[in-house]
mmCIF file of the N, C-alpha and C atoms, coordinates in Angstrom:
data_MODEL
# 
_entry.id   MODEL 
# 
loop_
_atom_site.group_PDB 
_atom_site.id 
_atom_site.type_symbol 
_atom_site.label_atom_id 
_atom_site.label_alt_id 
_atom_site.label_comp_id 
_atom_site.label_asym_id 
_atom_site.label_entity_id 
_atom_site.label_seq_id 
_atom_site.pdbx_PDB_ins_code 
_atom_site.Cartn_x 
_atom_site.Cartn_y 
_atom_site.Cartn_z 
_atom_site.occupancy 
_atom_site.B_iso_or_equiv 
_atom_site.pdbx_formal_charge 
_atom_site.auth_seq_id 
_atom_site.auth_comp_id 
_atom_site.auth_asym_id 
_atom_site.auth_atom_id 
_atom_site.pdbx_PDB_model_num 
ATOM 1   N N  . GLN A 1 1  ? 140.389 100.923 62.047 1.00 0.00 ? 1  GLN A N  1 
ATOM 2   C CA . GLN A 1 1  ? 139.416 100.862 63.113 1.00 0.00 ? 1  GLN A CA 1 
ATOM 3   C C  . GLN A 1 1  ? 139.896 100.010 64.274 1.00 0.00 ? 1  GLN A C  1 
ATOM 4   N N  . SER A 1 2  ? 140.925 99.228  64.061 1.00 0.00 ? 2  SER A N  1 
ATOM 5   C CA . SER A 1 2  ? 141.400 98.380  65.150 1.00 0.00 ? 2  SER A CA 1 
ATOM 6   C C  . SER A 1 2  ? 142.059 99.207  66.256 1.00 0.00 ? 2  SER A C  1 
ATOM 7   N N  . GLY A 1 3  ? 142.523 100.416 65.937 1.00 0.00 ? 3  GLY A N  1 
ATOM 8   C CA . GLY A 1 3  ? 143.168 101.271 66.921 1.00 0.00 ? 3  GLY A CA 1 
ATOM 9   C C  . GLY A 1 3  ? 142.200 101.934 67.880 1.00 0.00 ? 3  GLY A C  1 
ATOM 10  N N  . ILE A 1 4  ? 140.915 101.813 67.620 1.00 0.00 ? 4  ILE A N  1 
ATOM 11  C CA . ILE A 1 4  ? 139.918 102.469 68.471 1.00 0.00 ? 4  ILE A CA 1 
ATOM 12  C C  . ILE A 1 4  ? 139.960 101.918 69.894 1.00 0.00 ? 4  ILE A C  1 
ATOM 13  N N  . HIS A 1 5  ? 140.368 100.672 70.050 1.00 0.00 ? 5  HIS A N  1 
ATOM 14  C CA . HIS A 1 5  ? 140.444 100.059 71.375 1.00 0.00 ? 5  HIS A CA 1 
ATOM 15  C C  . HIS A 1 5  ? 141.643 100.574 72.173 1.00 0.00 ? 5  HIS A C  1 
ATOM 16  N N  . ASP A 1 6  ? 142.586 101.215 71.483 1.00 0.00 ? 6  ASP A N  1 
ATOM 17  C CA . ASP A 1 6  ? 143.778 101.740 72.148 1.00 0.00 ? 6  ASP A CA 1 
ATOM 18  C C  . ASP A 1 6  ? 143.568 103.126 72.754 1.00 0.00 ? 6  ASP A C  1 
ATOM 19  N N  . ILE A 1 7  ? 142.418 103.726 72.503 1.00 0.00 ? 7  ILE A N  1 
ATOM 20  C CA . ILE A 1 7  ? 142.138 105.067 73.029 1.00 0.00 ? 7  ILE A CA 1 
ATOM 21  C C  . ILE A 1 7  ? 141.824 104.957 74.518 1.00 0.00 ? 7  ILE A C  1 
ATOM 22  N N  . SER A 1 8  ? 142.491 105.771 75.313 1.00 0.00 ? 8  SER A N  1 
ATOM 23  C CA . SER A 1 8  ? 142.320 105.713 76.771 1.00 0.00 ? 8  SER A CA 1 
ATOM 24  C C  . SER A 1 8  ? 140.954 106.260 77.190 1.00 0.00 ? 8  SER A C  1 
ATOM 25  N N  . HIS A 1 9  ? 140.569 105.916 78.398 1.00 0.00 ? 9  HIS A N  1 
ATOM 26  C CA . HIS A 1 9  ? 139.289 106.407 78.935 1.00 0.00 ? 9  HIS A CA 1 
ATOM 27  C C  . HIS A 1 9  ? 139.298 107.925 79.065 1.00 0.00 ? 9  HIS A C  1 
ATOM 28  N N  . LYS A 1 10 ? 140.435 108.476 79.438 1.00 0.00 ? 10 LYS A N  1 
ATOM 29  C CA . LYS A 1 10 ? 140.556 109.935 79.561 1.00 0.00 ? 10 LYS A CA 1 
ATOM 30  C C  . LYS A 1 10 ? 140.354 110.603 78.206 1.00 0.00 ? 10 LYS A C  1 
ATOM 31  N N  . SER A 1 11 ? 140.933 110.027 77.163 1.00 0.00 ? 11 SER A N  1 
ATOM 32  C CA . SER A 1 11 ? 140.762 110.585 75.816 1.00 0.00 ? 11 SER A CA 1 
ATOM 33  C C  . SER A 1 11 ? 139.314 110.488 75.362 1.00 0.00 ? 11 SER A C  1 
ATOM 34  N N  . TRP A 1 12 ? 138.650 109.376 75.676 1.00 0.00 ? 12 TRP A N  1 
ATOM 35  C CA . TRP A 1 12 ? 137.231 109.230 75.335 1.00 0.00 ? 12 TRP A CA 1 
ATOM 36  C C  . TRP A 1 12 ? 136.400 110.304 76.038 1.00 0.00 ? 12 TRP A C  1 
ATOM 37  N N  . LEU A 1 13 ? 136.718 110.538 77.298 1.00 0.00 ? 13 LEU A N  1 
ATOM 38  C CA . LEU A 1 13 ? 135.995 111.557 78.055 1.00 0.00 ? 13 LEU A CA 1 
ATOM 39  C C  . LEU A 1 13 ? 136.124 112.928 77.388 1.00 0.00 ? 13 LEU A C  1 
ATOM 40  N N  . PHE A 1 14 ? 137.351 113.279 77.004 1.00 0.00 ? 14 PHE A N  1 
ATOM 41  C CA . PHE A 1 14 ? 137.558 114.579 76.369 1.00 0.00 ? 14 PHE A CA 1 
ATOM 42  C C  . PHE A 1 14 ? 136.919 114.646 74.984 1.00 0.00 ? 14 PHE A C  1 
ATOM 43  N N  . LEU A 1 15 ? 136.911 113.546 74.248 1.00 0.00 ? 15 LEU A N  1 
ATOM 44  C CA . LEU A 1 15 ? 136.240 113.518 72.947 1.00 0.00 ? 15 LEU A CA 1 
ATOM 45  C C  . LEU A 1 15 ? 134.738 113.736 73.104 1.00 0.00 ? 15 LEU A C  1 
ATOM 46  N N  . ILE A 1 16 ? 134.156 113.073 74.082 1.00 0.00 ? 16 ILE A N  1 
ATOM 47  C CA . ILE A 1 16 ? 132.709 113.219 74.312 1.00 0.00 ? 16 ILE A CA 1 
ATOM 48  C C  . ILE A 1 16 ? 132.379 114.630 74.791 1.00 0.00 ? 16 ILE A C  1 
ATOM 49  N N  . LEU A 1 17 ? 133.158 115.145 75.737 1.00 0.00 ? 17 LEU A N  1 
ATOM 50  C CA . LEU A 1 17 ? 132.917 116.507 76.224 1.00 0.00 ? 17 LEU A CA 1 
ATOM 51  C C  . LEU A 1 17 ? 133.095 117.539 75.110 1.00 0.00 ? 17 LEU A C  1 
ATOM 52  N N  . SER A 1 18 ? 134.083 117.323 74.257 1.00 0.00 ? 18 SER A N  1 
ATOM 53  C CA . SER A 1 18 ? 134.302 118.227 73.133 1.00 0.00 ? 18 SER A CA 1 
ATOM 54  C C  . SER A 1 18 ? 133.115 118.209 72.180 1.00 0.00 ? 18 SER A C  1 
ATOM 55  N N  . GLY A 1 19 ? 132.596 117.024 71.910 1.00 0.00 ? 19 GLY A N  1 
ATOM 56  C CA . GLY A 1 19 ? 131.420 116.913 71.044 1.00 0.00 ? 19 GLY A CA 1 
ATOM 57  C C  . GLY A 1 19 ? 130.205 117.601 71.628 1.00 0.00 ? 19 GLY A C  1 
ATOM 58  N N  . LEU A 1 20 ? 129.988 117.419 72.921 1.00 0.00 ? 20 LEU A N  1 
ATOM 59  C CA . LEU A 1 20 ? 128.857 118.075 73.579 1.00 0.00 ? 20 LEU A CA 1 
ATOM 60  C C  . LEU A 1 20 ? 129.011 119.600 73.575 1.00 0.00 ? 20 LEU A C  1 
ATOM 61  N N  . ALA A 1 21 ? 130.214 120.075 73.853 1.00 0.00 ? 21 ALA A N  1 
ATOM 62  C CA . ALA A 1 21 ? 130.455 121.516 73.847 1.00 0.00 ? 21 ALA A CA 1 
ATOM 63  C C  . ALA A 1 21 ? 130.256 122.108 72.455 1.00 0.00 ? 21 ALA A C  1 
ATOM 64  N N  . THR A 1 22 ? 130.715 121.378 71.438 1.00 0.00 ? 22 THR A N  1 
ATOM 65  C CA . THR A 1 22 ? 130.542 121.846 70.060 1.00 0.00 ? 22 THR A CA 1 
ATOM 66  C C  . THR A 1 22 ? 129.062 121.915 69.693 1.00 0.00 ? 22 THR A C  1 
ATOM 67  N N  . GLY A 1 23 ? 128.317 120.870 70.032 1.00 0.00 ? 23 GLY A N  1 
ATOM 68  C CA . GLY A 1 23 ? 126.878 120.870 69.739 1.00 0.00 ? 23 GLY A CA 1 
ATOM 69  C C  . GLY A 1 23 ? 126.156 121.997 70.452 1.00 0.00 ? 23 GLY A C  1 
ATOM 70  N N  . PHE A 1 24 ? 126.495 122.214 71.720 1.00 0.00 ? 24 PHE A N  1 
ATOM 71  C CA . PHE A 1 24 ? 125.869 123.289 72.493 1.00 0.00 ? 24 PHE A CA 1 
ATOM 72  C C  . PHE A 1 24 ? 126.216 124.654 71.912 1.00 0.00 ? 24 PHE A C  1 
ATOM 73  N N  . SER A 1 25 ? 127.475 124.820 71.468 1.00 0.00 ? 25 SER A N  1 
ATOM 74  C CA . SER A 1 25 ? 127.868 126.111 70.906 1.00 0.00 ? 25 SER A CA 1 
ATOM 75  C C  . SER A 1 25 ? 127.117 126.400 69.611 1.00 0.00 ? 25 SER A C  1 
ATOM 76  N N  . TRP A 1 26 ? 126.881 125.371 68.802 1.00 0.00 ? 26 TRP A N  1 
ATOM 77  C CA . TRP A 1 26 ? 126.110 125.578 67.568 1.00 0.00 ? 26 TRP A CA 1 
ATOM 78  C C  . TRP A 1 26 ? 124.661 125.938 67.878 1.00 0.00 ? 26 TRP A C  1 
ATOM 79  N N  . LEU A 1 27 ? 124.081 125.304 68.900 1.00 0.00 ? 27 LEU A N  1 
ATOM 80  C CA . LEU A 1 27 ? 122.713 125.668 69.288 1.00 0.00 ? 27 LEU A CA 1 
ATOM 81  C C  . LEU A 1 27 ? 122.646 127.130 69.732 1.00 0.00 ? 27 LEU A C  1 
ATOM 82  N N  . CYS A 1 28 ? 123.626 127.557 70.503 1.00 0.00 ? 28 CYS A N  1 
ATOM 83  C CA . CYS A 1 28 ? 123.675 128.962 70.938 1.00 0.00 ? 28 CYS A CA 1 
ATOM 84  C C  . CYS A 1 28 ? 123.883 129.895 69.755 1.00 0.00 ? 28 CYS A C  1 
ATOM 85  N N  . TYR A 1 29 ? 124.727 129.480 68.817 1.00 0.00 ? 29 TYR A N  1 
ATOM 86  C CA . TYR A 1 29 ? 125.005 130.288 67.630 1.00 0.00 ? 29 TYR A CA 1 
ATOM 87  C C  . TYR A 1 29 ? 123.720 130.503 66.819 1.00 0.00 ? 29 TYR A C  1 
ATOM 88  N N  . TYR A 1 30 ? 122.981 129.423 66.583 1.00 0.00 ? 30 TYR A N  1 
ATOM 89  C CA . TYR A 1 30 ? 121.750 129.556 65.799 1.00 0.00 ? 30 TYR A CA 1 
ATOM 90  C C  . TYR A 1 30 ? 120.673 130.324 66.555 1.00 0.00 ? 30 TYR A C  1 
ATOM 91  N N  . ALA A 1 31 ? 120.631 130.191 67.868 1.00 0.00 ? 31 ALA A N  1 
ATOM 92  C CA . ALA A 1 31 ? 119.683 130.983 68.660 1.00 0.00 ? 31 ALA A CA 1 
ATOM 93  C C  . ALA A 1 31 ? 120.046 132.467 68.575 1.00 0.00 ? 31 ALA A C  1 
ATOM 94  N N  . ALA A 1 32 ? 121.334 132.767 68.591 1.00 0.00 ? 32 ALA A N  1 
ATOM 95  C CA . ALA A 1 32 ? 121.764 134.167 68.470 1.00 0.00 ? 32 ALA A CA 1 
ATOM 96  C C  . ALA A 1 32 ? 121.419 134.721 67.093 1.00 0.00 ? 32 ALA A C  1 
ATOM 97  N N  . ILE A 1 33 ? 121.603 133.912 66.051 1.00 0.00 ? 33 ILE A N  1 
ATOM 98  C CA . ILE A 1 33 ? 121.245 134.361 64.701 1.00 0.00 ? 33 ILE A CA 1 
ATOM 99  C C  . ILE A 1 33 ? 119.739 134.612 64.614 1.00 0.00 ? 33 ILE A C  1 
ATOM 100 N N  . LYS A 1 34 ? 118.962 133.749 65.231 1.00 0.00 ? 34 LYS A N  1 
ATOM 101 C CA . LYS A 1 34 ? 117.505 133.906 65.216 1.00 0.00 ? 34 LYS A CA 1 
ATOM 102 C C  . LYS A 1 34 ? 117.078 135.203 65.898 1.00 0.00 ? 34 LYS A C  1 
ATOM 103 N N  . ASN A 1 35 ? 117.779 135.561 66.970 1.00 0.00 ? 35 ASN A N  1 
ATOM 104 C CA . ASN A 1 35 ? 117.371 136.716 67.773 1.00 0.00 ? 35 ASN A CA 1 
ATOM 105 C C  . ASN A 1 35 ? 118.121 138.004 67.459 1.00 0.00 ? 35 ASN A C  1 
ATOM 106 N N  . GLY A 1 36 ? 119.197 137.929 66.689 1.00 0.00 ? 36 GLY A N  1 
ATOM 107 C CA . GLY A 1 36 ? 120.004 139.126 66.454 1.00 0.00 ? 36 GLY A CA 1 
ATOM 108 C C  . GLY A 1 36 ? 120.328 139.316 64.983 1.00 0.00 ? 36 GLY A C  1 
ATOM 109 N N  . GLU A 1 37 ? 121.152 140.305 64.733 1.00 0.00 ? 37 GLU A N  1 
ATOM 110 C CA . GLU A 1 37 ? 121.596 140.574 63.370 1.00 0.00 ? 37 GLU A CA 1 
ATOM 111 C C  . GLU A 1 37 ? 122.712 139.598 63.001 1.00 0.00 ? 37 GLU A C  1 
ATOM 112 N N  . VAL A 1 38 ? 122.544 138.940 61.868 1.00 0.00 ? 38 VAL A N  1 
ATOM 113 C CA . VAL A 1 38 ? 123.491 137.910 61.453 1.00 0.00 ? 38 VAL A CA 1 
ATOM 114 C C  . VAL A 1 38 ? 124.907 138.468 61.321 1.00 0.00 ? 38 VAL A C  1 
ATOM 115 N N  . SER A 1 39 ? 125.047 139.666 60.776 1.00 0.00 ? 39 SER A N  1 
ATOM 116 C CA . SER A 1 39 ? 126.384 140.231 60.575 1.00 0.00 ? 39 SER A CA 1 
ATOM 117 C C  . SER A 1 39 ? 127.111 140.442 61.902 1.00 0.00 ? 39 SER A C  1 
ATOM 118 N N  . LYS A 1 40 ? 126.381 140.820 62.931 1.00 0.00 ? 40 LYS A N  1 
ATOM 119 C CA . LYS A 1 40 ? 127.005 141.036 64.235 1.00 0.00 ? 40 LYS A CA 1 
ATOM 120 C C  . LYS A 1 40 ? 127.295 139.718 64.939 1.00 0.00 ? 40 LYS A C  1 
ATOM 121 N N  . VAL A 1 41 ? 126.369 138.784 64.850 1.00 0.00 ? 41 VAL A N  1 
ATOM 122 C CA . VAL A 1 41 ? 126.575 137.479 65.485 1.00 0.00 ? 41 VAL A CA 1 
ATOM 123 C C  . VAL A 1 41 ? 127.773 136.775 64.862 1.00 0.00 ? 41 VAL A C  1 
ATOM 124 N N  . THR A 1 42 ? 127.865 136.805 63.549 1.00 0.00 ? 42 THR A N  1 
ATOM 125 C CA . THR A 1 42 ? 128.970 136.147 62.854 1.00 0.00 ? 42 THR A CA 1 
ATOM 126 C C  . THR A 1 42 ? 130.297 136.799 63.201 1.00 0.00 ? 42 THR A C  1 
ATOM 127 N N  . ALA A 1 43 ? 130.308 138.110 63.280 1.00 0.00 ? 43 ALA A N  1 
ATOM 128 C CA . ALA A 1 43 ? 131.543 138.816 63.626 1.00 0.00 ? 43 ALA A CA 1 
ATOM 129 C C  . ALA A 1 43 ? 132.008 138.443 65.028 1.00 0.00 ? 43 ALA A C  1 
ATOM 130 N N  . ILE A 1 44 ? 131.092 138.367 65.951 1.00 0.00 ? 44 ILE A N  1 
ATOM 131 C CA . ILE A 1 44 ? 131.440 137.984 67.318 1.00 0.00 ? 44 ILE A CA 1 
ATOM 132 C C  . ILE A 1 44 ? 131.916 136.537 67.350 1.00 0.00 ? 44 ILE A C  1 
ATOM 133 N N  . ASP A 1 45 ? 131.266 135.681 66.570 1.00 0.00 ? 45 ASP A N  1 
ATOM 134 C CA . ASP A 1 45 ? 131.662 134.273 66.511 1.00 0.00 ? 45 ASP A CA 1 
ATOM 135 C C  . ASP A 1 45 ? 133.092 134.123 66.002 1.00 0.00 ? 45 ASP A C  1 
ATOM 136 N N  . LYS A 1 46 ? 133.490 134.939 65.073 1.00 0.00 ? 46 LYS A N  1 
ATOM 137 C CA . LYS A 1 46 ? 134.834 134.829 64.488 1.00 0.00 ? 46 LYS A CA 1 
ATOM 138 C C  . LYS A 1 46 ? 135.927 135.262 65.461 1.00 0.00 ? 46 LYS A C  1 
ATOM 139 N N  . THR A 1 47 ? 135.548 135.955 66.523 1.00 0.00 ? 47 THR A N  1 
ATOM 140 C CA . THR A 1 47 ? 136.557 136.311 67.522 1.00 0.00 ? 47 THR A CA 1 
ATOM 141 C C  . THR A 1 47 ? 137.047 135.093 68.288 1.00 0.00 ? 47 THR A C  1 
ATOM 142 N N  . SER A 1 48 ? 136.370 133.959 68.118 1.00 0.00 ? 48 SER A N  1 
ATOM 143 C CA . SER A 1 48 ? 136.839 132.733 68.769 1.00 0.00 ? 48 SER A CA 1 
ATOM 144 C C  . SER A 1 48 ? 138.233 132.355 68.264 1.00 0.00 ? 48 SER A C  1 
ATOM 145 N N  . VAL A 1 49 ? 138.548 132.741 67.032 1.00 0.00 ? 49 VAL A N  1 
ATOM 146 C CA . VAL A 1 49 ? 139.891 132.502 66.497 1.00 0.00 ? 49 VAL A CA 1 
ATOM 147 C C  . VAL A 1 49 ? 140.916 133.275 67.321 1.00 0.00 ? 49 VAL A C  1 
ATOM 148 N N  . LEU A 1 50 ? 140.593 134.508 67.655 1.00 0.00 ? 50 LEU A N  1 
ATOM 149 C CA . LEU A 1 50 ? 141.497 135.324 68.474 1.00 0.00 ? 50 LEU A CA 1 
ATOM 150 C C  . LEU A 1 50 ? 141.647 134.752 69.877 1.00 0.00 ? 50 LEU A C  1 
ATOM 151 N N  . ILE A 1 51 ? 140.544 134.296 70.442 1.00 0.00 ? 51 ILE A N  1 
ATOM 152 C CA . ILE A 1 51 ? 140.598 133.719 71.781 1.00 0.00 ? 51 ILE A CA 1 
ATOM 153 C C  . ILE A 1 51 ? 141.471 132.470 71.780 1.00 0.00 ? 51 ILE A C  1 
ATOM 154 N N  . THR A 1 52 ? 141.319 131.638 70.767 1.00 0.00 ? 52 THR A N  1 
ATOM 155 C CA . THR A 1 52 ? 142.151 130.442 70.637 1.00 0.00 ? 52 THR A CA 1 
ATOM 156 C C  . THR A 1 52 ? 143.614 130.811 70.500 1.00 0.00 ? 52 THR A C  1 
ATOM 157 N N  . PHE A 1 53 ? 143.885 131.825 69.714 1.00 0.00 ? 53 PHE A N  1 
ATOM 158 C CA . PHE A 1 53 ? 145.244 132.318 69.500 1.00 0.00 ? 53 PHE A CA 1 
ATOM 159 C C  . PHE A 1 53 ? 145.872 132.743 70.835 1.00 0.00 ? 53 PHE A C  1 
ATOM 160 N N  . ILE A 1 54 ? 145.132 133.519 71.611 1.00 0.00 ? 54 ILE A N  1 
ATOM 161 C CA . ILE A 1 54 ? 145.631 134.019 72.890 1.00 0.00 ? 54 ILE A CA 1 
ATOM 162 C C  . ILE A 1 54 ? 145.815 132.880 73.897 1.00 0.00 ? 54 ILE A C  1 
ATOM 163 N N  . LEU A 1 55 ? 144.836 131.976 73.978 1.00 0.00 ? 55 LEU A N  1 
ATOM 164 C CA . LEU A 1 55 ? 144.939 130.865 74.916 1.00 0.00 ? 55 LEU A CA 1 
ATOM 165 C C  . LEU A 1 55 ? 146.089 129.918 74.563 1.00 0.00 ? 55 LEU A C  1 
ATOM 166 N N  . ALA A 1 56 ? 146.340 129.720 73.273 1.00 0.00 ? 56 ALA A N  1 
ATOM 167 C CA . ALA A 1 56 ? 147.466 128.880 72.862 1.00 0.00 ? 56 ALA A CA 1 
ATOM 168 C C  . ALA A 1 56 ? 148.784 129.500 73.302 1.00 0.00 ? 56 ALA A C  1 
ATOM 169 N N  . PHE A 1 57 ? 148.859 130.812 73.247 1.00 0.00 ? 57 PHE A N  1 
ATOM 170 C CA . PHE A 1 57 ? 150.067 131.513 73.688 1.00 0.00 ? 57 PHE A CA 1 
ATOM 171 C C  . PHE A 1 57 ? 150.246 131.403 75.204 1.00 0.00 ? 57 PHE A C  1 
ATOM 172 N N  . ILE A 1 58 ? 149.145 131.643 75.944 1.00 0.00 ? 58 ILE A N  1 
ATOM 173 C CA . ILE A 1 58 ? 149.220 131.665 77.404 1.00 0.00 ? 58 ILE A CA 1 
ATOM 174 C C  . ILE A 1 58 ? 149.428 130.262 77.985 1.00 0.00 ? 58 ILE A C  1 
ATOM 175 N N  . PHE A 1 59 ? 148.591 129.318 77.589 1.00 0.00 ? 59 PHE A N  1 
ATOM 176 C CA . PHE A 1 59 ? 148.597 128.009 78.241 1.00 0.00 ? 59 PHE A CA 1 
ATOM 177 C C  . PHE A 1 59 ? 149.505 126.983 77.578 1.00 0.00 ? 59 PHE A C  1 
ATOM 178 N N  . LEU A 1 60 ? 149.685 127.084 76.272 1.00 0.00 ? 60 LEU A N  1 
ATOM 179 C CA . LEU A 1 60 ? 150.500 126.090 75.573 1.00 0.00 ? 60 LEU A CA 1 
ATOM 180 C C  . LEU A 1 60 ? 151.889 126.593 75.236 1.00 0.00 ? 60 LEU A C  1 
ATOM 181 N N  . GLY A 1 61 ? 152.106 127.893 75.443 1.00 0.00 ? 61 GLY A N  1 
ATOM 182 C CA . GLY A 1 61 ? 153.424 128.461 75.179 1.00 0.00 ? 61 GLY A CA 1 
ATOM 183 C C  . GLY A 1 61 ? 153.813 128.458 73.713 1.00 0.00 ? 61 GLY A C  1 
ATOM 184 N N  . GLU A 1 62 ? 152.820 128.481 72.840 1.00 0.00 ? 62 GLU A N  1 
ATOM 185 C CA . GLU A 1 62 ? 153.111 128.473 71.408 1.00 0.00 ? 62 GLU A CA 1 
ATOM 186 C C  . GLU A 1 62 ? 153.725 129.792 70.966 1.00 0.00 ? 62 GLU A C  1 
ATOM 187 N N  . GLU A 1 63 ? 154.610 129.698 70.010 1.00 0.00 ? 63 GLU A N  1 
ATOM 188 C CA . GLU A 1 63 ? 155.191 130.891 69.409 1.00 0.00 ? 63 GLU A CA 1 
ATOM 189 C C  . GLU A 1 63 ? 154.557 131.066 68.028 1.00 0.00 ? 63 GLU A C  1 
ATOM 190 N N  . PHE A 1 64 ? 154.387 132.316 67.636 1.00 0.00 ? 64 PHE A N  1 
ATOM 191 C CA . PHE A 1 64 ? 153.697 132.599 66.393 1.00 0.00 ? 64 PHE A CA 1 
ATOM 192 C C  . PHE A 1 64 ? 154.589 133.393 65.467 1.00 0.00 ? 64 PHE A C  1 
ATOM 193 N N  . SER A 1 65 ? 154.350 133.199 64.176 1.00 0.00 ? 65 SER A N  1 
ATOM 194 C CA . SER A 1 65 ? 155.117 133.926 63.169 1.00 0.00 ? 65 SER A CA 1 
ATOM 195 C C  . SER A 1 65 ? 154.514 135.314 62.975 1.00 0.00 ? 65 SER A C  1 
ATOM 196 N N  . LYS A 1 66 ? 155.259 136.167 62.297 1.00 0.00 ? 66 LYS A N  1 
ATOM 197 C CA . LYS A 1 66 ? 154.738 137.504 61.993 1.00 0.00 ? 66 LYS A CA 1 
ATOM 198 C C  . LYS A 1 66 ? 153.459 137.395 61.169 1.00 0.00 ? 66 LYS A C  1 
ATOM 199 N N  . LYS A 1 67 ? 153.428 136.430 60.259 1.00 0.00 ? 67 LYS A N  1 
ATOM 200 C CA . LYS A 1 67 ? 152.257 136.250 59.399 1.00 0.00 ? 67 LYS A CA 1 
ATOM 201 C C  . LYS A 1 67 ? 151.018 135.883 60.221 1.00 0.00 ? 67 LYS A C  1 
ATOM 202 N N  . SER A 1 68 ? 151.163 134.998 61.203 1.00 0.00 ? 68 SER A N  1 
ATOM 203 C CA . SER A 1 68 ? 150.000 134.611 62.002 1.00 0.00 ? 68 SER A CA 1 
ATOM 204 C C  . SER A 1 68 ? 149.554 135.749 62.925 1.00 0.00 ? 68 SER A C  1 
ATOM 205 N N  . ILE A 1 69 ? 150.496 136.517 63.432 1.00 0.00 ? 69 ILE A N  1 
ATOM 206 C CA . ILE A 1 69 ? 150.139 137.663 64.275 1.00 0.00 ? 69 ILE A CA 1 
ATOM 207 C C  . ILE A 1 69 ? 149.401 138.718 63.459 1.00 0.00 ? 69 ILE A C  1 
ATOM 208 N N  . ILE A 1 70 ? 149.894 139.001 62.264 1.00 0.00 ? 70 ILE A N  1 
ATOM 209 C CA . ILE A 1 70 ? 149.222 139.968 61.378 1.00 0.00 ? 70 ILE A CA 1 
ATOM 210 C C  . ILE A 1 70 ? 147.823 139.464 61.025 1.00 0.00 ? 70 ILE A C  1 
ATOM 211 N N  . GLY A 1 71 ? 147.702 138.166 60.744 1.00 0.00 ? 71 GLY A N  1 
ATOM 212 C CA . GLY A 1 71 ? 146.396 137.578 60.442 1.00 0.00 ? 71 GLY A CA 1 
ATOM 213 C C  . GLY A 1 71 ? 145.426 137.725 61.598 1.00 0.00 ? 71 GLY A C  1 
ATOM 214 N N  . ALA A 1 72 ? 145.894 137.477 62.819 1.00 0.00 ? 72 ALA A N  1 
ATOM 215 C CA . ALA A 1 72 ? 145.046 137.605 64.001 1.00 0.00 ? 72 ALA A CA 1 
ATOM 216 C C  . ALA A 1 72 ? 144.600 139.055 64.198 1.00 0.00 ? 72 ALA A C  1 
ATOM 217 N N  . ILE A 1 73 ? 145.509 139.978 63.983 1.00 0.00 ? 73 ILE A N  1 
ATOM 218 C CA . ILE A 1 73 ? 145.163 141.401 64.105 1.00 0.00 ? 73 ILE A CA 1 
ATOM 219 C C  . ILE A 1 73 ? 144.114 141.786 63.065 1.00 0.00 ? 73 ILE A C  1 
ATOM 220 N N  . LEU A 1 74 ? 144.284 141.314 61.842 1.00 0.00 ? 74 LEU A N  1 
ATOM 221 C CA . LEU A 1 74 ? 143.307 141.620 60.789 1.00 0.00 ? 74 LEU A CA 1 
ATOM 222 C C  . LEU A 1 74 ? 141.939 141.012 61.078 1.00 0.00 ? 74 LEU A C  1 
ATOM 223 N N  . ILE A 1 75 ? 141.918 139.803 61.634 1.00 0.00 ? 75 ILE A N  1 
ATOM 224 C CA . ILE A 1 75 ? 140.637 139.200 62.023 1.00 0.00 ? 75 ILE A CA 1 
ATOM 225 C C  . ILE A 1 75 ? 139.969 140.048 63.092 1.00 0.00 ? 75 ILE A C  1 
ATOM 226 N N  . GLY A 1 76 ? 140.747 140.500 64.065 1.00 0.00 ? 76 GLY A N  1 
ATOM 227 C CA . GLY A 1 76 ? 140.195 141.355 65.119 1.00 0.00 ? 76 GLY A CA 1 
ATOM 228 C C  . GLY A 1 76 ? 139.649 142.655 64.574 1.00 0.00 ? 76 GLY A C  1 
ATOM 229 N N  . ILE A 1 77 ? 140.405 143.295 63.683 1.00 0.00 ? 77 ILE A N  1 
ATOM 230 C CA . ILE A 1 77 ? 139.955 144.555 63.090 1.00 0.00 ? 77 ILE A CA 1 
ATOM 231 C C  . ILE A 1 77 ? 138.701 144.327 62.250 1.00 0.00 ? 77 ILE A C  1 
ATOM 232 N N  . GLY A 1 78 ? 138.697 143.267 61.459 1.00 0.00 ? 78 GLY A N  1 
ATOM 233 C CA . GLY A 1 78 ? 137.541 142.958 60.622 1.00 0.00 ? 78 GLY A CA 1 
ATOM 234 C C  . GLY A 1 78 ? 136.296 142.692 61.445 1.00 0.00 ? 78 GLY A C  1 
ATOM 235 N N  . SER A 1 79 ? 136.447 141.963 62.542 1.00 0.00 ? 79 SER A N  1 
ATOM 236 C CA . SER A 1 79 ? 135.308 141.701 63.420 1.00 0.00 ? 79 SER A CA 1 
ATOM 237 C C  . SER A 1 79 ? 134.784 142.985 64.047 1.00 0.00 ? 79 SER A C  1 
ATOM 238 N N  . LEU A 1 80 ? 135.705 143.834 64.465 1.00 0.00 ? 80 LEU A N  1 
ATOM 239 C CA . LEU A 1 80 ? 135.312 145.102 65.067 1.00 0.00 ? 80 LEU A CA 1 
ATOM 240 C C  . LEU A 1 80 ? 134.569 145.981 64.070 1.00 0.00 ? 80 LEU A C  1 
ATOM 241 N N  . VAL A 1 81 ? 135.063 146.036 62.847 1.00 0.00 ? 81 VAL A N  1 
ATOM 242 C CA . VAL A 1 81 ? 134.427 146.848 61.796 1.00 0.00 ? 81 VAL A CA 1 
ATOM 243 C C  . VAL A 1 81 ? 133.016 146.335 61.516 1.00 0.00 ? 81 VAL A C  1 
ATOM 244 N N  . MET A 1 82 ? 132.837 145.010 61.489 1.00 0.00 ? 82 MET A N  1 
ATOM 245 C CA . MET A 1 82 ? 131.507 144.443 61.209 1.00 0.00 ? 82 MET A CA 1 
ATOM 246 C C  . MET A 1 82 ? 130.520 144.722 62.334 1.00 0.00 ? 82 MET A C  1 
ATOM 247 N N  . VAL A 1 83 ? 130.992 144.738 63.564 1.00 0.00 ? 83 VAL A N  1 
ATOM 248 C CA . VAL A 1 83 ? 130.095 144.953 64.703 1.00 0.00 ? 83 VAL A CA 1 
ATOM 249 C C  . VAL A 1 83 ? 129.658 146.412 64.793 1.00 0.00 ? 83 VAL A C  1 
ATOM 250 N N  . ILE A 1 84 ? 130.596 147.308 64.477 1.00 0.00 ? 84 ILE A N  1 
ATOM 251 C CA . ILE A 1 84 ? 130.297 148.741 64.592 1.00 0.00 ? 84 ILE A CA 1 
ATOM 252 C C  . ILE A 1 84 ? 129.372 149.158 63.536 1.00 0.00 ? 84 ILE A C  1 
# 
C-alpha cells in the first residue's frame, strides 16, 4: 500500500474515469436486459471482445497469433448466430 502515493495524477484520472465508464456500462447492460431479450443483449455485449481486439490492432499495433484470430472469428460467429 505504500506504493499508492507513487501513482501519478494522470493515472488516477484514468483509473477514476475507467471506473465510472465501467459502472455506467453495467447500468446500460442491465437496462438493456430489462427491456430486451437476454440472449440478444448478451450476444451484443460479447462483441466488445471483438472491438477490443480490433482497437488493439489499430491503435496499439499489437500482433495476434493464429489461435487468437480464430478465437475472435468464432466469437463473432457465435454472437451473430445468437442474435439471428
